C-alpha positions in Angstrom: -0.2 -0.1 -0.1 1.1 3.3 -0.9 1.6 6.0 1.7 -0.6 8.5 0.4 -3.5 5.6 0.6 -6.3 5.5 3.5 -7.3 1.6 4.2 -10.4 3.5 5.9 -13.7 3.6 4.4 -15.3 7.0 4.2 -17.9 8.5 6.3 -21.6 8.8 5.4 -23.8 11.2 6.9 -27.1 11.5 6.6 -28.2 15.5 6.8 -31.8 15.1 6.0 -34.6 12.7 5.9 -36.0 11.2 2.5 -39.6 12.3 2.9 -40.5 8.7 2.0 -39.1 7.4 5.5 -41.1 6.4 7.9 -38.1 7.2 11.1 -40.6 9.8 12.2 -43.7 6.6 13.3 -40.9 5.0 14.4 -39.4 7.0 17.0 -43.1 7.9 17.6 -43.8 4.6 18.1 -40.7 4.2 20.3 -41.2 7.1 22.1 -45.4 6.0 23.0 -43.7 2.7 23.9 -41.0 4.3 26.7 -44.1 6.2 28.0 -46.3 3.2 28.4 -43.7 0.9 29.8 -42.8 3.3 32.4 -46.2 4.3 33.7 -46.9 0.7 34.2 -43.5 0.4 36.4 -44.2 3.4 38.1 -47.7 2.0 39.1 -46.1 -1.4 40.0 -43.8 0.3 42.3 -47.0 2.4 43.9 -48.3 -0.9 44.5 -45.2 -1.9 46.6 -45.3 1.1 48.7 -49.0 0.8 49.3 -48.7 -2.8 50.5 -45.5 -1.6 52.2 -46.6 1.4 54.4 -50.1 0.8 54.5 -50.7 4.0 52.6 -52.3 5.6 49.8 -49.6 7.7 48.6 -51.3 9.1 45.6 -54.6 10.2 47.7 -52.5 10.9 50.7 -54.4 8.6 53.0 -53.3 5.8 55.4 -54.5 2.3 55.0 -55.4 -0.9 57.5 -52.0 -2.7 57.8 -49.1 -3.1 60.3 -48.3 0.6 60.8 -50.5 3.3 62.8 -50.7 6.9 60.8 -51.0 10.0 62.4 -51.6 13.8 61.3 -49.0 16.0 62.6 -50.1 19.6 62.6 -47.0 21.9 61.6 
């Protein structure tokens, strides 16, 4: 190989989106799936915390269970 030859392949970059591409739809689908999965995980975490602490954090009310809650005034 001659010293002036570059063995690397040239880099190709896509600067503009092809109008026929459905890339935006794929991004939206992935985003919606991520939002749904995150909401499901949050609901599971809230349920586990509700069971552990016998407290409804969404409605800010104590539930029956091992812990005894009392309201404290500031």
